[in-house]
C-alpha positions, 0 to 999 in steps of 0.5 A: 641811789637808783630805781627800776623804770620800765617803759610802762611806768607812769611819769608826771611833770616832775619826773619828765622835767628831771628825765629831760633835763628841763625845769618843771615849769617847762613841762607845764608850759608844754602841757598848757600849749598841748605840745605833750602827748595825751596823758595815759592817765588823766588823773593820778593823784589829781594830776596827769601822768604819762608812760615813760615810753610815751614821753621818750618817743615824744622827746625823740620825735620832737627833738627835745631829747637831750641826745647824749644824756638820754642815750646814757639814760636809755642805756642804764634803763636797758640794764634795768635802773635809772638814777633818781631825779636827785642824782641825774647828771645835768 
């Protein structure tokens, strides 16, 4: 099953972890160490949220984007859909 994901869509730690192919704890560590960009929304349901574009740009800039996987991810995004975290290839 897939769902649309635009550059402006909010993503939290769980989604970031799934999209970048890392554990959610890794994302929490990046946040704690202030390695992530400032969240677009300081609190969404009590937690910070970023736009997918913020995270995508940051991941590429910092070398954290899993290249082959992310290129495929972005190609699917360009077609208007991305896999849900349950179906993301690892």
